C-alpha positions as CSV (number, residue, x, y, z in Angstrom):
1,X,-32.4,-10.9,12.0
2,X,-32.0,-13.5,9.4
3,X,-34.9,-15.8,10.0
4,X,-34.7,-19.6,10.7
5,X,-31.4,-21.4,10.0
6,X,-31.2,-24.2,7.5
7,X,-29.3,-27.3,8.5
8,X,-27.0,-29.2,6.2
9,X,-26.9,-32.9,5.7
10,X,-26.6,-35.1,8.7
11,X,-23.0,-36.1,8.8
12,X,-22.6,-37.7,12.2
13,X,-24.1,-41.1,11.4
14,X,-22.3,-44.3,12.3
15,X,-21.8,-45.1,8.6
16,X,-20.0,-41.8,8.0
17,X,-17.8,-42.1,11.1
18,X,-16.9,-45.6,10.1
19,X,-15.8,-44.3,6.7
20,X,-13.7,-41.6,8.5
21,X,-11.9,-44.1,10.6
22,X,-11.2,-46.4,7.6
23,X,-9.7,-43.6,5.4
24,X,-5.9,-43.3,5.9
25,X,-4.4,-43.7,2.5
26,X,-4.3,-40.0,1.7
27,X,-2.3,-39.3,4.8
28,X,0.2,-42.1,4.1
29,X,0.7,-41.1,0.5
30,X,1.0,-37.5,1.4
31,X,3.6,-38.1,4.0
32,X,5.5,-40.5,1.8
33,X,5.6,-37.9,-1.1
34,X,7.0,-35.2,1.3
35,X,9.6,-37.6,2.7
36,X,10.7,-38.6,-0.8
37,X,10.8,-35.0,-1.9
38,X,12.8,-33.9,1.1
39,X,15.3,-36.7,0.7
40,X,15.6,-36.0,-3.1
41,X,16.4,-32.3,-2.4
42,X,19.1,-33.2,0.1
43,X,20.7,-35.8,-2.2
44,X,20.5,-33.4,-5.1
45,X,22.2,-30.6,-3.2
46,X,24.9,-32.9,-1.8
47,X,25.4,-34.5,-5.1
48,X,25.9,-31.2,-6.9
49,X,28.5,-30.1,-4.3
50,X,30.4,-33.4,-4.7
51,X,30.1,-33.4,-8.5
52,X,31.3,-29.8,-8.7
53,X,34.4,-30.4,-6.5
54,X,35.3,-33.8,-8.2
55,X,34.1,-33.0,-11.7
56,X,32.1,-36.2,-11.9
57,X,29.7,-36.1,-14.9
58,X,27.9,-39.3,-13.8
59,X,27.0,-37.8,-10.5
60,X,25.7,-34.7,-12.3
61,X,23.3,-36.9,-14.3
62,X,22.1,-38.6,-11.1
63,X,21.4,-35.2,-9.6
64,X,18.9,-34.5,-12.4
65,X,17.0,-37.6,-11.5
66,X,16.8,-36.5,-7.8
67,X,15.6,-33.0,-9.0
68,X,12.7,-34.6,-11.0
69,X,11.9,-36.9,-8.0
70,X,11.6,-33.8,-5.8
71,X,9.1,-32.3,-8.2
72,X,7.1,-35.5,-8.3
73,X,7.0,-35.5,-4.5
74,X,5.6,-31.9,-4.4
75,X,3.1,-32.6,-7.2
76,X,1.9,-35.8,-5.6
77,X,1.6,-34.1,-2.1
78,X,-0.7,-31.3,-3.3
79,X,-2.6,-33.7,-5.6
80,X,-3.4,-35.9,-2.6
81,X,-4.5,-32.9,-0.6
82,X,-6.8,-31.8,-3.4
83,X,-8.3,-35.3,-3.5
84,X,-8.7,-35.4,0.2
85,X,-10.6,-32.1,0.2
86,X,-12.8,-33.1,-2.8
87,X,-13.6,-36.5,-1.3
88,X,-14.0,-35.1,2.3
89,X,-11.4,-37.3,3.9
90,X,-12.2,-36.4,7.5
91,X,-9.3,-38.6,8.7
92,X,-7.0,-35.6,8.1
93,X,-6.9,-32.7,10.5
94,X,-6.5,-30.2,7.7
95,X,-9.6,-31.4,5.9
96,X,-11.5,-31.1,9.2
97,X,-10.1,-27.6,9.5
98,X,-11.1,-26.2,6.1
99,X,-13.3,-28.8,4.5
100,X,-17.1,-28.8,4.5
101,X,-20.0,-30.7,2.8
102,X,-21.6,-27.4,1.9
103,X,-18.6,-25.6,0.3
104,X,-19.0,-25.2,-3.5
105,X,-16.6,-27.1,-5.7
106,X,-14.5,-24.0,-6.6
107,X,-13.9,-22.9,-3.0
108,X,-13.4,-26.5,-1.9
109,X,-10.5,-26.5,-4.4
110,X,-9.1,-23.1,-3.2
111,X,-9.4,-24.4,0.4
112,X,-6.1,-26.1,-0.4
113,X,-4.3,-22.8,0.3
114,X,-6.9,-21.2,2.5
115,X,-5.0,-22.0,5.7
116,X,-1.4,-22.3,6.9
117,X,-0.7,-26.0,6.1
118,X,-2.0,-25.9,2.6
119,X,-0.4,-22.6,1.7
120,X,3.0,-24.1,2.5
121,X,2.2,-27.0,0.2
122,X,1.4,-24.5,-2.6
123,X,4.6,-22.6,-1.9
124,X,6.5,-25.9,-2.0
125,X,4.9,-26.9,-5.3
126,X,5.8,-23.6,-7.0
127,X,9.3,-23.7,-5.6
128,X,9.8,-27.3,-6.9
129,X,8.5,-26.2,-10.3
130,X,10.9,-23.3,-10.5
131,X,13.8,-25.6,-9.5
132,X,12.9,-28.2,-12.1
133,X,12.6,-25.5,-14.8
134,X,16.0,-24.1,-13.9
135,X,17.5,-27.6,-13.9
136,X,15.9,-28.3,-17.3
137,X,17.0,-24.9,-18.7
138,X,20.7,-25.4,-17.8
139,X,20.8,-29.2,-18.1
140,X,23.8,-28.9,-20.6
141,X,25.6,-26.5,-18.3
142,X,25.4,-28.1,-14.9
143,X,29.2,-28.6,-15.0
144,X,29.5,-24.8,-14.9
145,X,30.1,-24.0,-11.2
146,X,27.8,-20.9,-11.2
147,X,24.9,-23.0,-12.4
148,X,25.7,-25.9,-10.1
149,X,25.9,-23.7,-7.0
150,X,22.7,-21.8,-8.0
151,X,20.9,-25.2,-8.1
152,X,22.4,-26.1,-4.7
153,X,20.9,-23.0,-3.2
154,X,17.5,-23.8,-4.8
155,X,17.5,-27.4,-3.6
156,X,18.4,-26.3,-0.1
157,X,15.6,-23.8,0.0
158,X,13.2,-26.4,-1.4
159,X,14.3,-28.9,1.2
160,X,13.6,-26.4,3.9
161,X,10.0,-26.0,2.7
162,X,9.7,-29.8,2.4
163,X,10.8,-29.9,6.1
164,X,8.2,-27.3,7.0
165,X,5.5,-29.3,5.3
166,X,6.6,-32.4,7.1
167,X,7.0,-30.9,10.5
168,X,5.5,-27.7,11.9
169,X,2.8,-27.4,9.2
170,X,1.9,-31.0,8.6
171,X,-1.1,-31.0,6.3
172,X,-1.4,-34.8,6.4
173,X,-1.6,-35.1,10.2
174,X,-4.2,-37.7,11.2
175,X,-7.2,-36.6,13.3
176,X,-9.6,-38.5,15.5
177,X,-13.3,-38.9,14.9
178,X,-14.6,-35.5,13.9
179,X,-17.0,-33.5,16.0
180,X,-19.1,-32.0,13.3
181,X,-20.5,-29.4,15.7
182,X,-17.1,-27.9,16.2
183,X,-15.1,-28.6,12.9
184,X,-15.6,-29.3,9.2
185,X,-17.1,-25.8,8.6
186,X,-15.2,-24.9,5.5
187,X,-12.7,-22.1,4.8
188,X,-13.1,-18.7,6.3
189,X,-16.2,-17.2,4.7
190,X,-14.2,-14.3,3.3
191,X,-12.2,-16.9,1.3
192,X,-15.3,-18.4,-0.3
193,X,-17.1,-15.3,-1.3
194,X,-15.3,-14.3,-4.5
195,X,-13.6,-16.0,-7.5
196,X,-10.5,-13.9,-7.1
197,X,-9.4,-16.3,-4.3
198,X,-8.6,-18.7,-7.1
199,X,-6.1,-16.3,-8.7
200,X,-4.7,-13.9,-6.1
201,X,-2.7,-16.3,-3.8
202,X,-1.1,-18.5,-6.6
203,X,-0.1,-15.4,-8.6
204,X,1.3,-13.7,-5.5
205,X,3.2,-16.8,-4.6
206,X,4.7,-17.1,-8.1
207,X,6.2,-13.7,-7.5
208,X,7.4,-14.5,-4.0
209,X,8.9,-17.8,-5.0
210,X,10.3,-16.5,-8.3
211,X,12.8,-14.3,-6.6
212,X,14.5,-17.5,-5.3
213,X,16.1,-17.8,-8.8
214,X,18.0,-14.6,-9.1
215,X,18.9,-14.9,-5.4
216,X,20.4,-18.4,-6.0
217,X,22.5,-17.1,-8.9
218,X,23.7,-14.2,-6.8
219,X,24.8,-16.5,-4.0
220,X,26.5,-18.8,-6.7
221,X,28.3,-15.8,-8.1
222,X,29.6,-14.9,-4.6
223,X,30.6,-18.5,-3.9
224,X,32.5,-18.9,-7.2
225,X,33.9,-15.4,-7.2
226,X,32.4,-14.7,-10.6
227,X,30.8,-11.5,-9.5
228,X,30.9,-9.6,-12.8
229,X,28.0,-9.1,-15.1
230,X,27.6,-12.7,-16.4
231,X,25.2,-13.9,-13.6
232,X,23.0,-10.9,-14.2
233,X,22.4,-11.9,-17.8
234,X,21.3,-15.3,-16.6
235,X,18.7,-14.0,-14.2
236,X,17.3,-10.8,-15.5
237,X,14.2,-12.4,-17.1
238,X,13.6,-14.5,-14.0
239,X,13.7,-11.4,-11.8
240,X,11.5,-9.6,-14.3
241,X,8.8,-12.3,-14.4
242,X,8.9,-12.7,-10.6
243,X,8.4,-8.9,-10.2
244,X,5.5,-9.1,-12.8
245,X,3.8,-11.9,-10.9
246,X,4.3,-10.1,-7.6
247,X,2.9,-6.8,-9.0
248,X,-0.2,-8.6,-10.5
249,X,-0.7,-10.5,-7.3
250,X,-0.7,-7.3,-5.2
251,X,-3.2,-5.6,-7.6
252,X,-5.5,-8.7,-7.5
253,X,-5.2,-8.5,-3.7
254,X,-6.4,-4.9,-3.8
255,X,-9.3,-5.9,-6.1
256,X,-10.3,-8.7,-3.7
257,X,-10.2,-6.4,-0.7
258,X,-12.3,-3.9,-2.6
259,X,-14.9,-6.4,-3.8
260,X,-15.1,-8.6,-0.6
261,X,-14.4,-6.7,2.6
262,X,-17.0,-4.0,2.1
263,X,-15.0,-1.0,3.4
264,X,-14.7,0.7,0.1
265,X,-10.9,0.7,-0.1
266,X,-8.1,-1.2,-1.8
267,X,-5.1,-0.7,0.5
268,X,-5.1,-0.2,4.3
269,X,-1.4,-0.7,5.1
270,X,-2.3,-3.9,6.8
271,X,0.8,-5.8,8.1
272,X,0.3,-8.6,5.6
273,X,-0.3,-6.2,2.7
274,X,3.0,-4.6,3.7
275,X,4.7,-8.0,3.8
276,X,4.0,-8.3,0.0
277,X,4.9,-4.7,-0.7
278,X,8.3,-4.8,0.9
279,X,9.9,-7.3,-1.6
280,X,8.1,-5.4,-4.4
281,X,9.9,-2.2,-3.4
282,X,13.4,-3.8,-3.2
283,X,12.7,-5.9,-6.3
284,X,11.7,-2.8,-8.2
285,X,14.9,-1.1,-7.2
286,X,17.0,-4.1,-8.3
287,X,15.3,-4.3,-11.8
288,X,16.3,-0.6,-12.3
289,X,19.8,-0.6,-10.9
290,X,20.8,-3.9,-12.6
291,X,20.9,-2.0,-15.9
292,X,23.6,0.3,-14.5
293,X,25.8,-2.8,-13.7
294,X,25.2,-4.3,-17.2
295,X,26.0,-1.0,-18.9
296,X,28.7,0.5,-16.7
297,X,29.8,-2.3,-14.4
298,X,28.8,-0.3,-11.3
299,X,26.5,-0.9,-8.3
300,X,27.6,-4.5,-7.9
301,X,27.2,-4.4,-4.1
302,X,23.9,-2.6,-4.4
303,X,22.5,-5.2,-6.7
304,X,23.6,-8.2,-4.6
305,X,22.3,-6.5,-1.5
306,X,19.0,-5.7,-3.2
307,X,18.5,-9.3,-4.2
308,X,19.4,-10.6,-0.8
309,X,17.0,-8.1,0.7
310,X,14.2,-9.1,-1.7
311,X,14.6,-12.8,-1.0
312,X,15.0,-12.2,2.8
313,X,11.8,-10.1,2.8
314,X,9.8,-12.9,1.2
315,X,10.9,-15.1,4.1
316,X,10.1,-12.3,6.6
317,X,6.7,-11.8,4.9
318,X,6.0,-15.5,5.2
319,X,6.8,-15.2,8.9
320,X,4.5,-12.3,9.4
321,X,1.7,-13.9,7.4
322,X,1.9,-17.4,8.8
323,X,3.3,-17.2,12.3
324,X,0.3,-15.6,13.9
325,X,2.3,-12.6,15.3
326,X,0.1,-10.1,13.6
327,X,-3.7,-9.7,13.6
328,X,-5.0,-9.3,10.0
329,X,-7.8,-10.5,7.9
330,X,-5.1,-11.9,5.6
331,X,-3.0,-13.6,8.3
332,X,-3.3,-17.2,9.5
333,X,-3.7,-18.3,13.1
334,X,-1.0,-19.0,15.7
335,X,1.4,-21.8,14.7
336,X,4.8,-23.3,15.5
337,X,6.3,-22.2,12.2
338,X,7.4,-18.8,13.4
339,X,10.8,-19.7,14.9
340,X,11.7,-21.8,11.9
341,X,11.0,-19.0,9.5
342,X,12.7,-16.4,11.7
343,X,15.7,-18.7,11.9
344,X,15.8,-19.1,8.1
345,X,15.6,-15.3,7.7
346,X,18.6,-14.9,10.0
347,X,20.6,-17.6,8.3
348,X,19.9,-16.1,4.8
349,X,20.9,-12.6,5.9
350,X,24.1,-13.7,7.8
351,X,25.4,-16.0,5.1
352,X,24.7,-13.5,2.3
353,X,26.3,-10.6,4.1
354,X,29.3,-12.8,5.0
355,X,29.7,-13.8,1.3
356,X,29.5,-10.1,0.2
357,X,32.1,-9.2,2.8
358,X,34.3,-12.1,1.7
359,X,34.2,-11.0,-2.0
360,X,34.5,-7.3,-1.2
361,X,37.7,-6.8,-3.3
362,X,36.1,-8.4,-6.4
363,X,33.0,-6.3,-6.0
364,X,34.8,-3.1,-6.6
365,X,33.2,-1.4,-9.6
366,X,35.5,-0.6,-12.6
367,X,33.6,2.5,-13.3
368,X,32.2,5.5,-11.5
369,X,29.3,7.9,-11.9
370,X,30.6,10.8,-14.0
371,X,27.7,13.1,-13.2
372,X,24.6,13.0,-10.9
373,X,22.6,14.3,-13.9
374,X,22.9,11.1,-15.9
375,X,20.9,7.8,-16.3
376,X,23.1,6.0,-13.7
377,X,22.8,9.0,-11.3
378,X,19.0,8.8,-11.6
379,X,19.0,5.0,-11.0
380,X,21.1,5.5,-7.9
381,X,18.7,8.1,-6.6
382,X,15.9,5.6,-7.4
383,X,17.7,2.9,-5.4
384,X,18.0,5.2,-2.4
385,X,14.4,6.2,-2.5
386,X,13.0,2.7,-2.9
387,X,15.3,1.4,-0.1
388,X,14.2,4.3,2.2
389,X,10.5,3.5,1.3
390,X,11.1,-0.2,2.2
391,X,12.8,0.8,5.5
392,X,9.9,3.1,6.5
393,X,7.3,0.4,5.7
394,X,9.3,-2.3,7.5
395,X,9.8,0.0,10.5
396,X,6.1,0.7,10.8
397,X,5.2,-3.0,10.4
398,X,7.5,-4.6,12.9
399,X,7.8,-1.8,15.4
400,X,4.6,-2.8,17.2
401,X,5.9,-6.4,17.4
402,X,9.2,-5.2,18.9
403,X,7.4,-3.1,21.5
404,X,5.1,-6.0,22.4
405,X,8.0,-8.4,22.8
406,X,10.1,-5.9,24.8
407,X,7.4,-4.2,27.0
408,X,4.5,-6.6,26.8
409,X,2.2,-3.9,25.6
410,X,0.3,-3.5,22.3
411,X,0.5,-0.5,20.1
412,X,-0.7,0.2,16.6
413,X,0.9,2.0,13.7
414,X,-1.9,2.9,11.4
415,X,-2.6,4.5,8.0
416,X,-1.7,8.1,9.1
417,X,1.9,7.1,9.7
418,X,2.3,5.2,6.4
419,X,0.4,7.9,4.4
420,X,2.5,10.7,5.8
421,X,5.8,8.9,5.2
422,X,4.9,7.4,1.8
423,X,3.5,10.6,0.2
424,X,6.7,12.6,-0.3
425,X,8.7,9.5,-1.4
426,X,6.0,8.7,-3.9
427,X,6.0,12.2,-5.3
428,X,9.8,12.2,-5.7
429,X,9.6,8.8,-7.4
430,X,7.1,10.2,-9.9
431,X,9.5,13.0,-10.7
432,X,12.3,10.5,-11.3
433,X,10.1,8.5,-13.5
434,X,9.6,11.6,-15.6
435,X,13.3,12.7,-15.8
436,X,15.2,9.4,-15.9
437,X,14.1,8.1,-19.3
438,X,15.2,11.4,-20.9
439,X,18.7,11.3,-19.3
440,X,21.6,9.8,-21.3
441,X,24.3,7.6,-19.8
442,X,27.4,9.3,-18.3
443,X,26.4,13.0,-18.5
444,X,23.5,15.2,-19.7
445,X,23.8,18.8,-21.0
446,X,21.2,21.4,-20.2
447,X,20.3,21.8,-23.9
448,X,19.7,18.0,-24.3
449,X,17.4,17.9,-21.2
450,X,15.5,21.0,-22.4
451,X,14.8,19.3,-25.8
452,X,13.9,15.9,-24.3
453,X,11.7,17.2,-21.4
454,X,9.9,19.9,-23.4
455,X,6.8,17.9,-24.4
456,X,6.7,15.8,-21.2
457,X,6.7,19.0,-19.2
458,X,3.8,20.3,-21.2
459,X,1.9,17.1,-20.6
460,X,2.3,17.7,-16.9
461,X,1.0,21.2,-17.2
462,X,-2.0,20.1,-19.3
463,X,-2.8,17.3,-16.8
464,X,-2.6,19.7,-13.9
465,X,-4.8,22.2,-15.7
466,X,-7.4,19.5,-16.5
467,X,-7.4,18.4,-12.9
468,X,-8.1,21.9,-11.7
469,X,-10.8,22.4,-14.4
470,X,-12.7,19.3,-13.2
471,X,-12.6,20.5,-9.6
472,X,-9.6,18.8,-8.1
473,X,-8.2,20.6,-5.0
474,X,-5.4,20.2,-2.5
475,X,-1.7,20.7,-2.9
476,X,-0.6,17.0,-2.6
477,X,-3.1,15.5,-5.1
478,X,-2.6,18.3,-7.6
479,X,1.1,17.9,-7.4
480,X,0.7,14.1,-7.9
481,X,-1.5,14.7,-11.0
482,X,1.0,17.2,-12.5
483,X,4.0,14.9,-11.9
484,X,2.0,11.9,-13.2
485,X,1.3,13.8,-16.4
486,X,5.0,14.7,-16.6
487,X,6.1,11.1,-16.2
488,X,3.5,9.8,-18.6
489,X,4.6,12.3,-21.2
490,X,8.2,11.1,-20.8
491,X,7.2,7.5,-21.2
492,X,5.0,8.2,-24.2
493,X,7.9,10.2,-25.8
494,X,10.1,7.1,-25.5
495,X,7.5,4.8,-27.0
496,X,6.7,7.2,-29.9
497,X,10.4,7.4,-30.8
498,X,10.8,3.6,-30.6
499,X,7.7,2.9,-32.8
500,X,8.8,5.5,-35.4
501,X,12.1,3.8,-35.8
502,X,11.0,0.1,-35.7
503,X,7.2,0.1,-36.0
504,X,5.3,-1.9,-33.4
505,X,8.3,-4.1,-32.8
506,X,9.8,-1.1,-31.2
507,X,7.6,-1.8,-28.2
508,X,9.7,-4.9,-27.4
509,X,12.7,-4.8,-25.2
510,X,13.4,-3.9,-21.6
511,X,13.5,-0.2,-22.1
512,X,10.2,0.2,-24.0
513,X,8.4,-2.6,-22.2
514,X,9.5,-0.8,-19.0
515,X,7.9,2.4,-20.3
516,X,4.6,0.6,-20.6
517,X,5.1,-0.6,-17.0
518,X,5.7,3.0,-16.1
519,X,2.4,4.0,-17.6
520,X,0.7,1.3,-15.6
521,X,2.3,2.5,-12.3
522,X,1.4,6.1,-13.2
523,X,-2.3,5.1,-13.7
524,X,-2.2,3.3,-10.3
525,X,-0.7,6.3,-8.6
526,X,-3.2,8.7,-10.1
527,X,-6.1,6.4,-9.2
528,X,-4.9,6.1,-5.6
529,X,-4.4,9.8,-5.3
530,X,-7.9,10.5,-6.6
531,X,-9.7,7.9,-4.7
532,X,-7.9,8.6,-1.4
533,X,-8.4,12.4,-1.7
534,X,-11.9,12.8,-3.2
535,X,-13.9,9.8,-1.9
536,X,-17.3,10.9,-0.6
537,X,-19.3,8.6,1.7
538,X,-22.5,8.8,3.7
539,X,-24.8,6.5,5.8
540,X,-28.5,6.6,5.3
541,X,-31.6,4.9,6.7
542,X,-34.0,4.3,3.8
543,X,-37.6,2.9,3.7
544,X,-38.8,0.7,1.0
545,X,-39.8,2.8,-2.0
546,X,-38.0,5.9,-0.6
547,X,-35.5,7.9,-2.7
548,X,-32.5,9.8,-1.4
549,X,-30.0,12.1,-3.1
550,X,-26.3,12.0,-2.5
551,X,-23.4,13.4,-4.5
552,X,-25.5,14.2,-7.5
553,X,-27.2,10.8,-7.7
554,X,-30.5,9.4,-6.6
555,X,-30.9,6.1,-4.8
556,X,-34.2,4.3,-4.5
557,X,-34.7,1.3,-2.2
558,X,-36.7,-1.0,-4.5
559,X,-36.9,-4.0,-2.2
560,X,-35.4,-5.5,1.0
561,X,-35.8,-9.3,1.4
562,X,-34.5,-12.3,3.4
563,X,-32.8,-15.0,1.4
564,X,-31.6,-18.6,2.2
565,X,-29.0,-20.7,0.5
566,X,-27.4,-24.0,1.3
567,X,-24.6,-22.2,3.1
568,X,-26.0,-19.0,4.4
569,X,-29.0,-17.0,5.4
570,X,-29.1,-13.2,5.0
571,X,-30.8,-10.1,3.8
572,X,-30.5,-8.4,0.4
573,X,-31.4,-4.9,-0.7
574,X,-32.2,-3.9,-4.3
575,X,-31.2,-0.2,-4.8
576,X,-31.9,1.6,-8.1
577,X,-29.3,4.2,-9.0
578,X,-30.5,7.2,-10.9
579,X,-33.7,5.4,-11.7
580,X,-31.9,2.7,-13.7
581,X,-30.4,-0.7,-12.9
582,X,-30.9,-2.0,-9.4
583,X,-27.8,-3.1,-7.4
584,X,-27.9,-5.6,-4.6
585,X,-25.7,-5.3,-1.6
586,X,-26.2,-8.0,1.0
587,X,-25.3,-9.4,4.4
588,X,-24.9,-13.1,4.7
589,X,-24.6,-15.2,7.9
590,X,-22.7,-18.4,7.1
591,X,-24.5,-21.2,8.9
592,X,-21.5,-23.3,9.7
593,X,-19.6,-20.8,11.7
594,X,-22.1,-18.0,12.3
595,X,-20.0,-15.3,10.7
596,X,-21.6,-12.3,9.1
597,X,-20.1,-11.3,5.8
598,X,-21.1,-8.1,4.0
599,X,-21.2,-8.3,0.2
600,X,-21.0,-4.8,-1.5
601,X,-22.4,-4.0,-4.9
602,X,-20.5,-1.7,-7.2
603,X,-21.5,0.3,-10.2
604,X,-18.3,0.7,-12.1
605,X,-17.5,3.6,-14.5
606,X,-14.5,5.1,-16.1
607,X,-14.6,8.2,-14.0
608,X,-16.0,6.9,-10.7
609,X,-17.5,3.9,-8.9
610,X,-20.6,4.0,-6.9
611,X,-20.1,1.5,-4.1
612,X,-23.0,0.3,-1.9
613,X,-23.0,-1.7,1.3
614,X,-25.8,-2.9,3.5
615,X,-25.3,-2.3,7.2
616,X,-26.4,-4.2,10.3
617,X,-29.7,-2.9,11.6
618,X,-31.6,-3.4,8.3
619,X,-34.9,-5.1,8.8
620,X,-36.9,-6.7,6.0
621,X,-39.9,-7.0,8.4
622,X,-40.2,-3.2,8.5
623,X,-38.9,-2.5,5.1
624,X,-36.1,-0.2,6.4
625,X,-32.5,-0.5,5.3
626,X,-29.4,1.0,6.6
627,X,-27.0,1.6,3.6
628,X,-23.6,3.2,3.1
629,X,-22.7,4.9,-0.1
630,X,-19.2,5.5,-1.4
631,X,-18.4,7.6,-4.4
632,X,-14.9,6.5,-5.5
633,X,-13.2,8.4,-8.3
634,X,-11.1,6.6,-10.9
635,X,-11.0,3.2,-9.2
636,X,-11.2,1.3,-12.5
637,X,-7.9,2.9,-13.6
638,X,-6.2,0.9,-10.8
639,X,-7.1,-2.3,-12.6
640,X,-6.2,-0.9,-16.0
641,X,-2.9,0.1,-14.6
642,X,-2.3,-3.4,-13.3
643,X,-3.1,-4.8,-16.8
644,X,-0.6,-2.4,-18.4
645,X,2.1,-3.5,-15.8
646,X,1.5,-7.2,-16.9
647,X,1.6,-6.3,-20.6
648,X,4.8,-4.2,-20.1
649,X,6.5,-7.0,-18.2
650,X,5.9,-9.5,-21.0
651,X,7.1,-7.0,-23.6
652,X,10.2,-6.2,-21.6
653,X,11.2,-9.9,-21.5
654,X,11.8,-10.0,-25.2
655,X,14.9,-8.4,-26.7
656,X,14.5,-5.5,-29.1
657,X,15.7,-5.7,-32.7
658,X,19.0,-3.7,-32.2
659,X,19.8,-5.0,-28.7
660,X,23.1,-6.7,-28.2
661,X,22.8,-10.3,-27.0
662,X,25.4,-11.1,-24.4
663,X,23.5,-14.3,-23.5
664,X,25.3,-16.0,-26.3
665,X,28.6,-15.6,-24.5
666,X,27.2,-16.8,-21.2
667,X,25.3,-19.8,-22.7
668,X,28.6,-20.9,-24.2
669,X,30.1,-20.9,-20.7
670,X,32.2,-17.8,-21.1
671,X,33.0,-16.1,-17.8
672,X,32.1,-12.4,-18.2
673,X,33.6,-11.4,-14.8
674,X,36.4,-9.5,-16.3
675,X,34.7,-8.5,-19.6
676,X,35.1,-4.9,-20.4
677,X,32.1,-2.7,-19.9
678,X,30.5,-1.1,-23.0
679,X,32.0,2.0,-24.5
680,X,30.2,5.3,-24.4
681,X,29.3,5.0,-28.0
682,X,27.8,1.5,-27.5
683,X,25.6,2.7,-24.7
684,X,24.7,6.1,-26.2
685,X,21.1,7.0,-25.5
686,X,18.9,7.4,-28.6
């Protein structure tokens, strides 16, 4: 099919093997860095506990040294691994697993996190950076018990990942003389086929790992008994940025799937996709409901539970992704890491729930919801829906694993289940996105709602009418379009009022930045509804020079040729769309491992994408190609929505001009546990 294979450089000569046997420094330095980092984390955690109980300032200063030493250990370990891959140090088993002489420099670098062992090193590095940043940020307040205990939690979590990197996922394990016919073939070809592999995993991990910070402060609040609103002030930006990174990482993952896998979609309810979506759902619920606690002192147990759930789900997601218990294009192979991650998940849940039960009396809210038709009532409904959504996704993801463990039989829970369950929840959430920004705190009158929802409602009607005019059909997608217009109108109303009062500075602040995030989520929802409901596809057999018509477009097969590169052989078609530019879908067979990888070619537009793939059975010798054509409406708006989410997250992190700054009290060490909640006048909605 592909013609003669091209062999790479001869790498099994005695000189090369001698070099392999002589190289061992990388393994020694890597192991030493991990041991130093692990010990430093343990000493830092124990030192903080001792310093907090004995009020010893000298010990606190020593703890900071241990914290920096842990960061040095993590940085050194991943630096050594990068060097080992770049220099092809075949004495390490991990380099034999993912390294190759033929891998381009970019993908040789991204190979660091292309398999289990290296991904744990990346996770560890980011966790050590977060811990060092928190230690630096609060270096003058480490005698505050809530800061000290938060750092204890972070050092313990970091020590756990140092342990994983040293033991069950040892990336620096020595290997024997390599058999180049069986190893050293480079990363999975799907992970060396698009530049997004450089950005998607690190950004996703920044989101995963970032939720360790608010979780640590929540545990510290429970340990110290300071469960009021003070710890929330300390962590809201950390939670916001972690959520922003996780959102952007998920969007980039959908883009990678769309551009690389050749199936024409962005989300397939894959178990590993679900593993990233679960903490996103609970994290989103937390970011909304935390405002109720700050304003009214309510939902304390909810917020603590949501943070515990979010952090626990990152651990569970790590288990699903890296233990080999699920089959997925995203998942890593079988390993011994599963029991450790599952044990950590159990410990986190048990300890957290125990602390919440212990502090039950102090967690009683000083206020109550006056009316369900209020901002806090909407946030509570939002909490319930996001929690229900997360439960449904979790159930569908782990149920096949439970059945397999119990009955030793395999079942699959596919897209129909998730689509059926997610659709009504998503529609109700769109409705809440429209109504909640217009609701005041405490209670809303019918007249006020009528005034505030008048123009958003007309936006919804106009959007629905436009969708019908351009040919949209179906009850569910039309309802989604109408509710999306309603929600977008509500967000735009808020932004217009803010900019009228304060100019462009009115876009700053959590509320108005949040409205920009809402607009991004609305665009994503509309794009998914359109692409899932109105995608058209067809498979065609086309001869060279032949033109076919499909979905109002013409497609001409200009050429069909073999090609050969240093890494792969394959076939490539050149297909002219509507007599214009030619697009080039291809199939490549990677020589090292014999894996076929289809590379789609996409014509992107603001209203639709034309997505082309070349199918098996195409023969350059006869000039006949088998192609598949997808017409995908509004896909580009998914990526635009992701950009809006990122912009809104940044804007939400900066305080607005007229916003009260309770951080001054907290940074001065004032315990806000018993501080009175704001008066109705102070929290009146504009």
